[in-house]
N, C-alpha and C positions, 0 to 999 in steps of 0.2 A: 201389525196391522196399521198402528198409528204411524210409524216410519215410512210404510209404504204410501199411505194417505199423504204424508208431508211431501215424498217425491213426485207424486202425481200433481198435488197442487202446485208446488214450486216449479218444477220443469214442464208441467203441461199446462198450467194456467198465468203463472206469476211471470214466467220468464216471457212467454209471448207477448202478453201484455205489456211487459217495460219495454220489450224491443219493438213491437210494433206501434203501440200507442206513444210510447216516449220518443220513438224516432220519427213518427208523422208530426206530431205537436212541434220537436224540434226545429225540423223543416219549415213547417208552416210559420212559425214564431222566428225564424232566422238565428236558431240556437241562441235565443237572448240569455239563456241560464250560463252562458260563457262570454258572447259578445257584449253584454251589458252589466256585468258585475261591477265595474266602476260606477257605471251611473246608477246602480241599486245602491251601493255604499254611500252614495252621496245623498240619497232621498231618506235616508235615517235620521229621523229627529227625536228630541227628547219631550218634544210638547205633548201635553196631555190635554184633551178636550173633555168637558163634563159627561160624564158617564162611560168614558173610555180610557184606555191607557195609550202610551206612546207607541210609535212604530218602533222604538229602541225596546222598549219593555216587552213587546209582542215579539220581537225577534229573540230576544235573550231568554223568554219564556220557552220559545221553541228550542233553541240551544240547549236551556237548561232540562228539557225533556230528551234531548238527543244526547246531550254529553253525559251520559248514565255508564252504568256496566257495558253497554254495547259497544263503547269506544275503547274499553280496556279488557274486560273479561271476554266480552263478545269477539273481539279480534283473535285473542288465544283460543276460542271456541272453533272459530273459521279455520285458523292454522292446523287445529288438531285434526278436524273432521274434514276440511276440503285441501288441506296443504297450502303453500304458500301462494299459489295461483290464484286462491279464493280473494286475496287482497285486491287483485287487478278487476276481478268481476264485481267487487264492490264498488269500484269506483264505476265501473260500467252501470251498475244499477244505480248509484248517485247521479250521475251526470243525466242519463235517460230519463229517470224518474222525477230528478228534480223539476223538470218542466211541467209536469202534472201538479207540483205544488203552486206554480204561477196560475194555472187554468183554476185550480181548486180555490186559491185564493181570492182571485177576480170573482168568481161565482159566488164566494162566501160574502163578499163584501157586497155585491150585487143584491143578495137576498137579505141582506141585514136589517135586524128589527133593534127596536127598543122594549125591554121588558119592563114589568111592574116596579123594578127598581130604579128604573132610570139608566138601565147599563145597556150597552150595545152588544149584540151577539148575534151570531150567523154560524155557518158552517156546513158540512155535508147534511146533516138531518134536515135544515132549511132548504137547501136547493134541491133535495131529494122529494120534500114535500110539495114545496112550492113552486118550484121550476120542472120537475119530472113528474110531478102530481102523483107520487107513489108515497103513501103514508107508510106502507109494509115496510119498503126499504129504509124509509127514514127511521123506523122503530128498531129494526135489524141493526143498523148501523149504530145506533144509539146501545143497544145490548150489546154488542160487540166492544162498544167503546168502554163500556162499564167493566166488562169481563177482562178486555185488555188492560185497564187500569189497574184491575186488583191483581193481576199476575205480572206483566211487563212492567208497569208503573209502581208495582209495590213488592210483592213477594220475591221477583227476581233479584230488583235491587237489594233488598235486605240480605237475600242469601248470599249474594257475592261479596256482601260486607261481613258477613259473619264467617267467612272461610278464614281470614287471619286472626279474628278473635279464638275462635275453635284452636287455632295452631298454637296459640299462646296458653291452652288448657284453661280458658276463661269460659265461664258461663254466657252464652251470647243474649241472654236475657239483660245481663247488665248493660249492652249495647242497645238491644231492642227497644227497650222501654225508655231511655232518654230520647231515642230518635223519634219514638211516637210522641213524645211532649213535645219537642221542638216542631214537628210538623204541625201539631194541633196548634201551636201558638200562631203559626202563621196562616195557616186554612182558615182558621175563626176570625182573622183580620180582614177578610173581605179582599176583593180583586184589586184595589191599589197597594195593600200589603204585599200580596203575593209578586205583584208587578216590581215593586220597589226591591224585594228580596233578591229575586231573580236577576234584576237588572245589576245589582250591587256584586254578587258573587260570581256570575258566570265568566264575565270577561277577565277577572284576576284568577280564577282557578285554571280556564283554559289558557291563558298565558304562561303562568306556572308550570303547568305541565309540560305544554309543548317545549318550553326554554328546558326543563329538566331532561326531557327526551334527547333534545338536540344536542346537550351537552355528553350525554353518552354516546350518540353517533359520532361526535368529533372524536372521542377517545377510541372508538373502534372503526374508525374512518375507511381502514382498510378492507372492512368486510362489507361496507355498503353497497359499493357497486357489484358484488358477486351475489348479494341479497336480492337487489334489483333483478338481475338476470335471472335468478332462481324463480323469483315471482313471475315474470313474463313467460319463462319457458314453462313453468307448471301449468301455467293458465291455458296454454293451448295444447298440451301434450295429451294425446287421446290415452296413450299406454301410461300405467303408473310412472312416475319419475323418482329416480333415486337422488337423495341429498338433502332431502328436508327430514323433519321429524319421521315421516313416514311415507310410503309411496301413494299418491293419490291420482285417481282418473280425473277426466274432463268433467264429466257429469258431475261428480262429487264437488269439485272445485267452484263449479257455477251454482249447484244448489246451496252449497255453504256460503259462497260469497253473495248470492241475492239473498237469502235469508238473513244474515248477518247485517248486510248493507240496508235492507228494509228496516231492520230492528234499529240500527244506529240512526239512520237518518229520517225515518218515518216519512219518507216520501211516497207519495200517494194514499197514506193512511187517512188523512182527514184532520190531522190536529193543526196543521198549520192554518188551515181555513178558519177552524174554531177561534184560533188565538187572534189571528189579524183581522178577524171580524169584529174583535174588541176595541179595533182602532177606529174612531170616527173623526172624519175630517171633511167639513164643508167647504173648504178652499176650493173655489171654481178655477183656480189657475192649474190645477191639475185633477186628474181623475184618481181618486182614492183607491178605486178597485185595481186598475193598473199599477199604482205606487206599491200597494201591499203585496200584491202578486211578483212584483220584482225584487222587494226586498225579502219576500220568502226564499228565494233562491240561493241566497248566500249563506244561509245555515248548513245546507247538505254540503257545500265546498268546505267549509270551516271544519265540520265535523269528519270529512273524509281526510283533512290535513291530520287531525288528532288520530285518527284510525291508522294512518299510514305510519306515522312516526313510532306508534305502538307496535304495529307489525314489525318496523325494521328493527326497533329495540330487541324484539323478541327472537329476531332471526340472527342480527348480528352479534348478540351475545352468547348465542347458542341455547338459551333457555328454552327454546320450542323443541328441543330434542328430547327434554324432559318429560315424556308423554304421560307419565304417571302422576304428575302433578295436576290437581283440579285448576280450573281457568285463573282464577285471581291469584292463588299460589304461584302460578307459571309467572304470572307478571311479577310478582313480588321478587321471585328469583332473579328474573332479567335485571331487576334494578340492583340486586345484591351483587351480581356479577359484574355490572354495568359500573359500579363503583366500587368494586372489591371490598365491600363493607355489610355487614349483616342488618345494620341501622337502616340501609338504603331502602330494604323492601317495605320499611311503613311508609316511604313517600307514596307509596301505591294505596296504602290503606287510607291516608289522610285525603288524598285526590279523590278516591273511590267514595269517600264518605260525603264530601261536598257535591260531586257528581250524581251520587244517588240522591241526595238530599233535594237537590232542585229538580231532579226528574220526578221524583215523587210529586212534589208541589205540582208540576205542570199536568202530569197525568191526573191528578185528583181535580185540579180546574176544568181540564176537558169532560172527565166523567161527571161533575157537578152539572154541566152544561146539557148532559145525555140524560141524567136523572131528572132535570127540570123541563126538559122537553116531554119525556115519557110521562111523569107522574106530577108535574107541577113543583114549584117552588117550596112547598111544606115539607117534601120528603129530601131536601138538598142536605139539611143538618143531619138527620138520623144516617145519611149514607156516609157524612164526613165521619160521624163516629164509628161506623162500621170500618172504613177505609183505616182509620187511624189505630182502631183496637186490633186489627189483624196483622200489623206492622211487625210485631216480634214473633209470628208464627213463620214467617220466611226464613228465619233461621235454621228451622227443623226440618224442613221439606227436603226431597230428594233433588239433586240439582238437575238430573237430564229430564225428570218429569215435568219440573216447572219451565225449563226451557221449551219442551216441545209443546206444552199446553199454550205456553206464551206466543210461540210461532205461530200455531194454528189460529189462534185468536185474532192476532194482527194481519193474518193473510185474509180472514174475511173480511175485516174491516177494510184492507185494500181492495178486496174484489167489489165489495157493495160501494165504496167510494168511487171505484174507477167506472161502474155503470152510470153514475150521475155526471161525472167529469166527462167522459165521451160523449154521453147523450146531449149535454148541454153546451159542448165546447163551442157549438155555432154561436150561442150568444155571443162568447168573448171574440171570436173572429170578426163577427158582425160589428160589435161595439168598437173594436180596435180599428175596423177599416173607417168606421164612421169618424173617429176622433183622430185619424190618421196617425196612428202610433206606430 
């Protein structure tokens, strides 16, 4: 029943929204998520204003939330459930849905407020309440942000990390407890410590991981072009295709690609508006709403580069054919095959640790904003303790159950946020026209 509900939500709601809304916004805004990537990169700064974080810190935090298990384990899940074609549909999802990040961040900064601690904040809950005048949708968004943080941003990350630990016949608690302690050390250091940690870790880990994947692809270069052709063929084949791990139909490729693309990039979920609304810039020489919106489209493209090289490593090495392996273990096997050495699998373990660590931090930050919106600042600290204490539990949960619940939760986040984004998009179009952007 849950799987049937997932099919209905993804294919009947998410897919039409992404294609329809993403396509309309892209045309209306001149496909700026592609045409203005260079300008977006030039706008990123390290400057922090009082009560806020830098635009680089916001982008790093978004990437910290995106560059988690969804880019490694999630790609393996996509290939296993939707076939090689799922990777192409992940790109479609990322490109079309990334424009919703621009509109959401524009609105987030537009309805930005300063809280009792002097920190700047905003996001879907604020533009749903103050722009759309719907307290109900604002509260529902916060509820699903909290549940998504506990699953997507916590248990799923820990579960993926626990697989290689279990494979070594070690008790996952020996990993879960230190991770909980590390997360707590950052979370209780406040917004600035969070921003500084992800700003330092994210660029290093992304460059190191992509570089390692490219090295494998160079060694398996003869298989790269056939793998790319298989991805395209599988993405548009109505009947099951032969030549991958299994045969997959078009609908399964779309569903898996959109699910994993949504999970990996958080496009349309509303996390980016929350984080970019923490950037305050009173400089009148440019419009901070447009600046933060433009910067936000960089992260989905960077994430999809990581997803693509992961998928190609899985396909070129043949690891994807070993369908009995769990998601993380399959990725470890791909690296073992890639370097022809047993130790190479630990590259994935190390990468996943840092990816998951920053993902946990980012989701907690966004959930804290949701808790503060719903219940006030006094309950933020108790929630942080709850968030930290359940970290070790992720190692003992059933993989499919965790992924399914996580998917449902972020789907509801997406739907509620898109109600606000679509309804209030006229503000973005009007202001851009007024400013001649």
